[in-house]
KOLLO-504938 format. One record per residue (C-alpha): residue number from 1; residue in three letters; y, z, x. Coordinates in pm, whole numbers. Example, Ala and Ser with C-alpha at 12.3 -4.5 7.8 and 13.67 -1.06 7.14 Angstrom:
2
+-----+------+--------+--------+--------+
:  nr : rest :      v :      w :      u :
+-----+------+--------+--------+--------+
:   1 :  ALA :   -450 :    780 :   1230 :
:   2 :  SER :   -106 :    714 :   1367 :
+-----+------+--------+--------+--------+
This chain:
338
+-----+------+--------+--------+--------+
:  nr : rest :      v :      w :      u :
+-----+------+--------+--------+--------+
:   1 :  MET :  -2818 :   1277 :    101 :
:   2 :  THR :  -2943 :    920 :     91 :
:   3 :  ASP :  -3030 :    720 :    399 :
:   4 :  ASN :  -2722 :    505 :    336 :
:   5 :  ASN :  -2513 :    791 :    468 :
:   6 :  PHE :  -2674 :    758 :    811 :
:   7 :  ILE :  -2688 :    486 :   1072 :
:   8 :  PHE :  -2903 :    484 :   1384 :
:   9 :  ILE :  -2734 :    436 :   1720 :
:  10 :  SER :  -2924 :    375 :   2044 :
:  11 :  PRO :  -2854 :    623 :   2324 :
:  12 :  ALA :  -2726 :    341 :   2547 :
:  13 :  GLN :  -2482 :    221 :   2280 :
:  14 :  MET :  -2356 :    573 :   2214 :
:  15 :  GLU :  -2309 :    656 :   2581 :
:  16 :  GLU :  -2128 :    328 :   2646 :
:  17 :  ARG :  -1892 :    389 :   2353 :
:  18 :  PHE :  -1819 :    747 :   2460 :
:  19 :  ALA :  -1747 :    640 :   2818 :
:  20 :  SER :  -1512 :    361 :   2712 :
:  21 :  ILE :  -1310 :    601 :   2495 :
:  22 :  LEU :  -1288 :    859 :   2774 :
:  23 :  LEU :  -1167 :    593 :   3017 :
:  24 :  GLU :   -892 :    501 :   2774 :
:  25 :  ILE :   -764 :    860 :   2757 :
:  26 :  GLY :   -741 :    918 :   3130 :
:  27 :  PHE :  -1086 :   1002 :   3267 :
:  28 :  THR :  -1200 :    850 :   3595 :
:  29 :  ASP :  -1507 :    627 :   3588 :
:  30 :  GLN :  -1729 :    903 :   3727 :
:  31 :  LYS :  -1604 :   1176 :   3495 :
:  32 :  ALA :  -1613 :    947 :   3191 :
:  33 :  ASN :  -1974 :    853 :   3263 :
:  34 :  GLU :  -2083 :   1212 :   3333 :
:  35 :  CYS :  -1917 :   1348 :   3021 :
:  36 :  ALA :  -2045 :   1062 :   2803 :
:  37 :  ALA :  -2396 :   1126 :   2931 :
:  38 :  ILE :  -2376 :   1494 :   2832 :
:  39 :  PHE :  -2250 :   1423 :   2479 :
:  40 :  THR :  -2518 :   1156 :   2437 :
:  41 :  ALA :  -2798 :   1377 :   2571 :
:  42 :  ASN :  -2697 :   1652 :   2329 :
:  43 :  SER :  -2720 :   1401 :   2045 :
:  44 :  VAL :  -3054 :   1262 :   2164 :
:  45 :  ASP :  -3192 :   1617 :   2163 :
:  46 :  GLY :  -3078 :   1667 :   1803 :
:  47 :  ILE :  -2783 :   1896 :   1880 :
:  48 :  TYR :  -2546 :   1669 :   1688 :
:  49 :  THR :  -2300 :   1952 :   1626 :
:  50 :  HIS :  -2217 :   1961 :   1996 :
:  51 :  GLY :  -2279 :   1595 :   2064 :
:  52 :  VAL :  -2169 :   1303 :   1851 :
:  53 :  ASN :  -2016 :   1519 :   1576 :
:  54 :  ARG :  -1804 :   1716 :   1823 :
:  55 :  PHE :  -1688 :   1420 :   2032 :
:  56 :  PRO :  -1383 :   1328 :   1819 :
:  57 :  ARG :  -1247 :   1684 :   1845 :
:  58 :  PHE :  -1299 :   1677 :   2221 :
:  59 :  VAL :  -1101 :   1352 :   2242 :
:  60 :  GLN :   -822 :   1500 :   2033 :
:  61 :  TYR :   -803 :   1807 :   2259 :
:  62 :  VAL :   -763 :   1575 :   2557 :
:  63 :  LYS :   -488 :   1381 :   2382 :
:  64 :  ASP :   -313 :   1705 :   2287 :
:  65 :  GLY :   -324 :   1836 :   2644 :
:  66 :  PHE :   -564 :   2124 :   2590 :
:  67 :  VAL :   -836 :   1960 :   2802 :
:  68 :  LEU :   -710 :   1821 :   3135 :
:  69 :  PRO :   -933 :   1528 :   3237 :
:  70 :  HIS :   -838 :   1533 :   3608 :
:  71 :  ALA :   -868 :   1910 :   3661 :
:  72 :  ILE :  -1154 :   2045 :   3874 :
:  73 :  PRO :  -1274 :   2404 :   3925 :
:  74 :  SER :  -1132 :   2607 :   4213 :
:  75 :  LEU :  -1291 :   2904 :   4390 :
:  76 :  LYS :  -1098 :   3228 :   4339 :
:  77 :  ASN :  -1321 :   3486 :   4505 :
:  78 :  LYS :  -1660 :   3507 :   4678 :
:  79 :  PHE :  -1878 :   3797 :   4786 :
:  80 :  GLY :  -2237 :   3724 :   4885 :
:  81 :  ALA :  -2423 :   3578 :   4588 :
:  82 :  ILE :  -2128 :   3629 :   4350 :
:  83 :  GLU :  -1850 :   3374 :   4304 :
:  84 :  GLN :  -1552 :   3366 :   4067 :
:  85 :  TRP :  -1407 :   3027 :   3976 :
:  86 :  ASP :  -1109 :   2899 :   3777 :
:  87 :  GLY :  -1185 :   2605 :   3551 :
:  88 :  ASN :   -818 :   2499 :   3544 :
:  89 :  LEU :   -863 :   2383 :   3182 :
:  90 :  GLY :  -1077 :   2091 :   3293 :
:  91 :  PRO :  -1345 :   1936 :   3068 :
:  92 :  GLY :  -1577 :   2220 :   2968 :
:  93 :  PRO :  -1908 :   2034 :   3009 :
:  94 :  LEU :  -1817 :   1912 :   3358 :
:  95 :  ASN :  -1697 :   2257 :   3463 :
:  96 :  ALA :  -2025 :   2406 :   3338 :
:  97 :  VAL :  -2238 :   2149 :   3522 :
:  98 :  HIS :  -2045 :   2231 :   3839 :
:  99 :  ALA :  -2096 :   2605 :   3785 :
: 100 :  THR :  -2469 :   2553 :   3729 :
: 101 :  GLU :  -2506 :   2346 :   4046 :
: 102 :  THR :  -2310 :   2610 :   4237 :
: 103 :  VAL :  -2515 :   2903 :   4109 :
: 104 :  MET :  -2841 :   2723 :   4193 :
: 105 :  GLY :  -2712 :   2681 :   4547 :
: 106 :  LEU :  -2643 :   3054 :   4566 :
: 107 :  ALA :  -2990 :   3132 :   4431 :
: 108 :  ARG :  -3152 :   2909 :   4694 :
: 109 :  GLN :  -2967 :   3110 :   4959 :
: 110 :  TYR :  -2991 :   3463 :   4819 :
: 111 :  GLY :  -3273 :   3444 :   4564 :
: 112 :  ILE :  -3028 :   3514 :   4283 :
: 113 :  GLY :  -2673 :   3395 :   4220 :
: 114 :  CYS :  -2394 :   3466 :   3975 :
: 115 :  VAL :  -2103 :   3233 :   3911 :
: 116 :  SER :  -1831 :   3327 :   3664 :
: 117 :  LEU :  -1582 :   3079 :   3529 :
: 118 :  ALA :  -1242 :   3164 :   3381 :
: 119 :  ASN :   -984 :   2938 :   3217 :
: 120 :  THR :  -1233 :   2672 :   3113 :
: 121 :  ASN :  -1293 :   2479 :   2793 :
: 122 :  HIS :  -1580 :   2465 :   2541 :
: 123 :  TRP :  -1903 :   2385 :   2724 :
: 124 :  MET :  -2040 :   2216 :   2409 :
: 125 :  ARG :  -2418 :   2278 :   2407 :
: 126 :  GLY :  -2505 :   2574 :   2625 :
: 127 :  GLY :  -2867 :   2462 :   2643 :
: 128 :  THR :  -2756 :   2168 :   2859 :
: 129 :  TYR :  -2717 :   2402 :   3155 :
: 130 :  GLY :  -3038 :   2590 :   3080 :
: 131 :  TRP :  -3229 :   2261 :   3092 :
: 132 :  GLN :  -3039 :   2160 :   3406 :
: 133 :  ALA :  -3136 :   2474 :   3595 :
: 134 :  ALA :  -3489 :   2517 :   3460 :
: 135 :  LYS :  -3585 :   2155 :   3533 :
: 136 :  ALA :  -3475 :   2224 :   3890 :
: 137 :  GLY :  -3709 :   2524 :   3912 :
: 138 :  PHE :  -3477 :   2815 :   3833 :
: 139 :  VAL :  -3463 :   3090 :   3576 :
: 140 :  PHE :  -3122 :   3065 :   3409 :
: 141 :  ILE :  -2912 :   3308 :   3206 :
: 142 :  GLY :  -2567 :   3210 :   3088 :
: 143 :  TRP :  -2315 :   3284 :   2819 :
: 144 :  THR :  -1961 :   3208 :   2707 :
: 145 :  ASN :  -1707 :   3382 :   2494 :
: 146 :  THR :  -1518 :   3201 :   2217 :
: 147 :  THR :  -1226 :   3254 :   1987 :
: 148 :  ALA :  -1260 :   3528 :   1724 :
: 149 :  ILE :  -1466 :   3379 :   1440 :
: 150 :  MET :  -1695 :   3664 :   1329 :
: 151 :  PRO :  -1630 :   4016 :   1197 :
: 152 :  THR :  -1793 :   4307 :   1367 :
: 153 :  TRP :  -2053 :   4488 :   1156 :
: 154 :  GLY :  -1893 :   4667 :    863 :
: 155 :  ALA :  -1560 :   4484 :    894 :
: 156 :  ILE :  -1413 :   4186 :    708 :
: 157 :  ASP :  -1169 :   4042 :    962 :
: 158 :  PRO :  -1288 :   3832 :   1263 :
: 159 :  LYS :  -1273 :   4022 :   1592 :
: 160 :  LEU :  -1584 :   3885 :   1765 :
: 161 :  GLY :  -1674 :   3548 :   1909 :
: 162 :  ASN :  -2011 :   3403 :   1828 :
: 163 :  ASN :  -2046 :   3397 :   2209 :
: 164 :  PRO :  -2349 :   3168 :   2266 :
: 165 :  MET :  -2611 :   3280 :   2518 :
: 166 :  VAL :  -2873 :   3072 :   2697 :
: 167 :  MET :  -3197 :   3180 :   2868 :
: 168 :  ALA :  -3429 :   2927 :   3029 :
: 169 :  LEU :  -3719 :   2892 :   3269 :
: 170 :  PRO :  -3937 :   2607 :   3395 :
: 171 :  TYR :  -4243 :   2515 :   3191 :
: 172 :  LYS :  -4474 :   2232 :   3295 :
: 173 :  GLU :  -4255 :   1923 :   3345 :
: 174 :  GLU :  -3992 :   2054 :   3102 :
: 175 :  ALA :  -3856 :   2399 :   3015 :
: 176 :  ILE :  -3846 :   2684 :   2768 :
: 177 :  VAL :  -3483 :   2711 :   2658 :
: 178 :  LEU :  -3334 :   2964 :   2418 :
: 179 :  ASP :  -2981 :   2861 :   2315 :
: 180 :  MET :  -2834 :   3084 :   2046 :
: 181 :  ALA :  -2501 :   3189 :   1903 :
: 182 :  MET :  -2444 :   3550 :   1802 :
: 183 :  SER :  -2377 :   3439 :   1444 :
: 184 :  GLN :  -2673 :   3357 :   1220 :
: 185 :  TYR :  -2551 :   2997 :   1216 :
: 186 :  SER :  -2299 :   2843 :   1452 :
: 187 :  TYR :  -1982 :   2704 :   1300 :
: 188 :  GLY :  -2097 :   2358 :   1406 :
: 189 :  ALA :  -2423 :   2399 :   1214 :
: 190 :  MET :  -2236 :   2515 :    903 :
: 191 :  GLU :  -1987 :   2229 :    930 :
: 192 :  LEU :  -2276 :   1982 :    955 :
: 193 :  ALA :  -2442 :   2136 :    649 :
: 194 :  VAL :  -2117 :   2090 :    456 :
: 195 :  MET :  -2095 :   1726 :    565 :
: 196 :  LYS :  -2453 :   1672 :    447 :
: 197 :  ASN :  -2394 :   1869 :    125 :
: 198 :  GLU :  -2679 :   2107 :    210 :
: 199 :  LYS :  -2733 :   2480 :    173 :
: 200 :  LEU :  -2842 :   2698 :    464 :
: 201 :  PRO :  -3213 :   2791 :    479 :
: 202 :  VAL :  -3125 :   3163 :    467 :
: 203 :  ASP :  -2805 :   3355 :    399 :
: 204 :  GLY :  -2560 :   3298 :    680 :
: 205 :  GLY :  -2263 :   3509 :    579 :
: 206 :  TYR :  -2041 :   3625 :    297 :
: 207 :  ASN :  -1827 :   3445 :     43 :
: 208 :  SER :  -1472 :   3550 :    -44 :
: 209 :  ASN :  -1610 :   3806 :   -292 :
: 210 :  GLY :  -1806 :   3984 :    -19 :
: 211 :  GLU :  -2142 :   3856 :   -144 :
: 212 :  GLN :  -2407 :   3727 :     97 :
: 213 :  THR :  -2457 :   3354 :     53 :
: 214 :  ASN :  -2629 :   3048 :    195 :
: 215 :  ASP :  -2333 :   2827 :     98 :
: 216 :  PRO :  -2185 :   2709 :    431 :
: 217 :  ALA :  -1854 :   2604 :    273 :
: 218 :  ALA :  -1805 :   2951 :    126 :
: 219 :  ILE :  -1879 :   3115 :    463 :
: 220 :  LEU :  -1639 :   2885 :    645 :
: 221 :  GLU :  -1372 :   2967 :    389 :
: 222 :  SER :  -1420 :   3344 :    413 :
: 223 :  LYS :  -1464 :   3338 :    794 :
: 224 :  ARG :  -1734 :   3601 :    755 :
: 225 :  PRO :  -2056 :   3471 :    915 :
: 226 :  LEU :  -2337 :   3721 :    961 :
: 227 :  PRO :  -2413 :   3833 :   1317 :
: 228 :  VAL :  -2777 :   3787 :   1417 :
: 229 :  GLY :  -2961 :   4114 :   1366 :
: 230 :  TYR :  -2660 :   4251 :   1176 :
: 231 :  TRP :  -2513 :   4537 :   1384 :
: 232 :  LYS :  -2732 :   4448 :   1682 :
: 233 :  GLY :  -2589 :   4097 :   1708 :
: 234 :  ALA :  -2238 :   4232 :   1666 :
: 235 :  GLY :  -2293 :   4476 :   1952 :
: 236 :  LEU :  -2443 :   4205 :   2172 :
: 237 :  SER :  -2148 :   3976 :   2101 :
: 238 :  LEU :  -1907 :   4249 :   2207 :
: 239 :  LEU :  -2091 :   4315 :   2534 :
: 240 :  LEU :  -2116 :   3945 :   2616 :
: 241 :  ASP :  -1740 :   3915 :   2573 :
: 242 :  ILE :  -1669 :   4221 :   2786 :
: 243 :  LEU :  -1900 :   4106 :   3065 :
: 244 :  ALA :  -1772 :   3747 :   3063 :
: 245 :  THR :  -1415 :   3875 :   3082 :
: 246 :  VAL :  -1480 :   4133 :   3354 :
: 247 :  LEU :  -1699 :   3912 :   3571 :
: 248 :  SER :  -1467 :   3610 :   3553 :
: 249 :  GLY :  -1130 :   3784 :   3547 :
: 250 :  GLY :  -1048 :   3558 :   3253 :
: 251 :  LEU :   -945 :   3599 :   2892 :
: 252 :  ALA :  -1127 :   3801 :   2626 :
: 253 :  VAL :  -1198 :   3694 :   2269 :
: 254 :  HIS :   -893 :   3871 :   2126 :
: 255 :  GLU :   -669 :   3694 :   2378 :
: 256 :  ILE :   -824 :   3352 :   2317 :
: 257 :  ALA :   -773 :   3404 :   1943 :
: 258 :  LYS :   -394 :   3411 :   1997 :
: 259 :  LYS :   -392 :   3061 :   2144 :
: 260 :  ALA :   -326 :   2744 :   1947 :
: 261 :  VAL :   -684 :   2621 :   1993 :
: 262 :  GLU :  -1004 :   2755 :   2145 :
: 263 :  ASP :   -948 :   2711 :   2517 :
: 264 :  SER :   -920 :   2923 :   2834 :
: 265 :  LEU :  -1273 :   3056 :   2780 :
: 266 :  SER :  -1468 :   3287 :   3012 :
: 267 :  GLN :  -1827 :   3206 :   3110 :
: 268 :  VAL :  -2109 :   3345 :   3325 :
: 269 :  PHE :  -2392 :   3156 :   3496 :
: 270 :  ILE :  -2687 :   3337 :   3660 :
: 271 :  ALA :  -2977 :   3168 :   3838 :
: 272 :  ILE :  -3293 :   3306 :   3999 :
: 273 :  ASP :  -3499 :   3104 :   4246 :
: 274 :  ILE :  -3851 :   3190 :   4134 :
: 275 :  SER :  -4001 :   3015 :   4437 :
: 276 :  LYS :  -3893 :   3323 :   4634 :
: 277 :  LEU :  -4090 :   3567 :   4416 :
: 278 :  GLY :  -4411 :   3719 :   4550 :
: 279 :  ASN :  -4606 :   3605 :   4244 :
: 280 :  HIS :  -4467 :   3251 :   4254 :
: 281 :  SER :  -4811 :   3088 :   4276 :
: 282 :  MET :  -4918 :   3259 :   3951 :
: 283 :  ILE :  -4604 :   3205 :   3743 :
: 284 :  ALA :  -4701 :   2873 :   3585 :
: 285 :  ARG :  -5043 :   3009 :   3483 :
: 286 :  THR :  -4887 :   3328 :   3347 :
: 287 :  VAL :  -4637 :   3140 :   3133 :
: 288 :  GLN :  -4907 :   2903 :   3011 :
: 289 :  GLY :  -5120 :   3197 :   2896 :
: 290 :  ILE :  -4829 :   3347 :   2706 :
: 291 :  ILE :  -4749 :   3018 :   2533 :
: 292 :  GLU :  -5114 :   2951 :   2445 :
: 293 :  ASP :  -5137 :   3291 :   2276 :
: 294 :  TYR :  -4801 :   3230 :   2105 :
: 295 :  HIS :  -4920 :   2897 :   1966 :
: 296 :  GLN :  -5223 :   3068 :   1810 :
: 297 :  SER :  -4996 :   3250 :   1564 :
: 298 :  VAL :  -5100 :   3209 :   1200 :
: 299 :  ALA :  -4823 :   3014 :   1030 :
: 300 :  ALA :  -4692 :   3149 :    700 :
: 301 :  ASP :  -4642 :   2785 :    596 :
: 302 :  ALA :  -4947 :   2580 :    689 :
: 303 :  THR :  -4739 :   2260 :    694 :
: 304 :  LYS :  -4522 :   2386 :    980 :
: 305 :  ASN :  -4601 :   2435 :   1348 :
: 306 :  ILE :  -4516 :   2743 :   1551 :
: 307 :  THR :  -4291 :   2629 :   1836 :
: 308 :  TYR :  -4138 :   2805 :   2132 :
: 309 :  PRO :  -3761 :   2778 :   2202 :
: 310 :  GLY :  -3685 :   2423 :   2308 :
: 311 :  GLU :  -4017 :   2274 :   2198 :
: 312 :  ARG :  -3878 :   2099 :   1892 :
: 313 :  VAL :  -3614 :   1943 :   2115 :
: 314 :  LEU :  -3888 :   1751 :   2295 :
: 315 :  PHE :  -4012 :   1598 :   1968 :
: 316 :  THR :  -3660 :   1515 :   1853 :
: 317 :  ARG :  -3574 :   1364 :   2190 :
: 318 :  GLU :  -3876 :   1134 :   2184 :
: 319 :  ASN :  -3806 :   1023 :   1828 :
: 320 :  ASN :  -3436 :    957 :   1885 :
: 321 :  VAL :  -3500 :    760 :   2202 :
: 322 :  VAL :  -3746 :    535 :   2018 :
: 323 :  ASN :  -3575 :    504 :   1679 :
: 324 :  GLY :  -3210 :    569 :   1759 :
: 325 :  ILE :  -2988 :    871 :   1701 :
: 326 :  PRO :  -2918 :    942 :   1331 :
: 327 :  VAL :  -2542 :    966 :   1287 :
: 328 :  LEU :  -2349 :   1024 :    968 :
: 329 :  ARG :  -2185 :    691 :    890 :
: 330 :  LYS :  -1840 :    844 :    846 :
: 331 :  VAL :  -1871 :   1021 :   1184 :
: 332 :  TRP :  -1956 :    699 :   1367 :
: 333 :  GLU :  -1681 :    508 :   1187 :
: 334 :  GLY :  -1438 :    776 :   1304 :
: 335 :  ILE :  -1559 :    737 :   1661 :
: 336 :  LEU :  -1520 :    360 :   1646 :
: 337 :  ALA :  -1166 :    415 :   1521 :
: 338 :  LEU :  -1080 :    623 :   1827 :
+-----+------+--------+--------+--------+
């Protein structure tokens, strides 16, 4: 695509526009600003699929009554370091921030905490909560289920969610953050590739003839994305769904799939306070040694750097803050029309 298809929006301009739209559709000042900041930060970090590109759908879900802007999470059950909450169909990103703050509080008290969240909405970029916890000094593990959008291994009909999972830990002043869906490419990534008229770097699923392909449009049409690691990713997706459902007392993938849209999701947030570990004083040095060895890998392509999970985000963030966030012109025009 040519550069004429993109415009560059400053983070301040984007966040201000998002907040003004959210105010118009019923958000309070505080919630509008918090939610706008999350969508903007996702875009600054280069996760456009769950930032600026996803914002119009989020707004539509609010207008249609699937996301309730005034709803807040409520505690259902508590036992020691384990808490079960109901998201009450409130804004997914705000519910997830609340769950992350809550689980960090439990970890400070008990060393480890687990918060599960039922009846919530899409949390957008799961890495947001990994960065949130890791920057505060915690190890974080979290995941969500989704609607059924991926076949199990050996099948052709969607029974699994792509059930994103996040793992994070502090590293220097930032964090190492793994944020991955259980499908080879998330639906958002494939939708963006279609919008940009691009092929996927490697095969991401099957077309309607059952042939593996790197054509995102064909995969979206067939609804047959590949699970990561083939049968291994399919098995992991299943277990993530079962655990999210059991731990939260919420809905499973097959139940969410019967709803009009993807809502009423189940999520799990786990935090560990590493300051309470006996080897706490050595952790930073240990991680640094692992990363230094990792960076010494011999690249198959000499023009590309070997990066750890989350490292490229730092480069993208710096570039987008300085030069503006690249947004597809038609996406931004749609947001202005909201």
